[in-house]
Steps between C-alpha positions, in 0.01 A plus 500: 500500500253493209362196323772479236771536763343228715463267204861554394633460853325166538619379158862585587479346846361175361766498229781549750360240740459253214862539393636453853281200564556334163877542538472334844288223346751427222808517720343256748414242228131597466332363814164668425494418131594142581182466707292578190733287291379191684196509270610733218757372251563842341598644836712194580678542167571864584637406844714225347654756262563753778700241692749484210569876521766678701435792740563772238270332248226460761522867591476600135199270453323651803562852373382427146181314593388755757579794273287334231210416732496853648579696186322817605674521838834418337446790260427733790841406640679509164564123515269358232622234257534593136276316254795289383602414857146395591472281191838337564419421865152370419642265237774380735260426786254321271774292338681397818179425690388271216838325478508424872129417517537220247780343705272457802319179598118509478306632796382229737156662499448460124280193553154638419332180621568591864207612722342833407627826647296651781596860576588558863726756660538704816641851461698711744348808669798687350312498167199679647129422501414192290188429294445159341338394176461158340840506328679794659597678820541879502676682785505879546747690715501878536806724513368852556324603178628191319392138499673182399256239375652151491296252300553124484320336209464137397447477122294182486521446126880524496546351849736785590526701819617862490511809716510868409530837667297809418600845624197721553491870583205663670480742206553235233816661360691265266839359590737521207708189452634343184527744210280811529182310576355443848581174669244244398285437807673176594866438579674202656798521731721364225365737238668771708823313427433473127418127514172404332268198522515414868178303539543147636354175370269326747350212304437281804386512860850411619627827348230725637594543865879546462469736201224705663730546799788601271292768327370634831856525636624682190216751520567558869870555424427808287213651700695474825766733349274734304421774752802724419392505133184692594628726779403864449302440181170649618241654269552875458337799343726760344382846607669837462817340372545267796387151592255456788343181628132433443292520814506171685786353296773313684849598390696217656467134410292309753390142525139403459 
């Protein structure tokens, strides 16, 4: 398997996993999204809309959002949305999320006079080796030649907490995602589903501990299932018309 083949295989695997998992999420009334929705009104508005949809509509929504978020992989499988379909779905999601968002009561944590946030979180060994900075925690877990970097960041100015994944190859090969461009370095679990803006508001100390635990659990949810996405995607040289592994390269996915 050469670099392009490995890159494409990963993109398709992530696309297929994202569809299966987002369909599960929608059909079970969005348990993971609801955790973020505790402190994110946009996400709560989206969840509120989903709960008005029937099973067929939820399946169609899962398919459309994931096909849009993983456009390159969808094209590889002949399943990409047309430009008109993408525009129509984007407008529908934006409109319905806004309608349902404005029907919601204000967040209990909106009182900015509450005691200041103090970042604190413990992360699971599932996420790999952690390193801590003043406003962030970065964890690195290896899967053969690949790494998943999970980063938790507290944006002090905005008083928001977020987490992102980075997929890193030993050789630095890009991972194609939306459109024909490489995935931007950072992706959230819900970006895989085609749901944007999943940071959580933590304006007070009373929000910090529960929301930090929520974000850590969500990150652990994905990383604990990620190993099959990387299986067999070792770094190869192409010689004499055939692929051979570089010396010392591990072919199978292994834990750090």
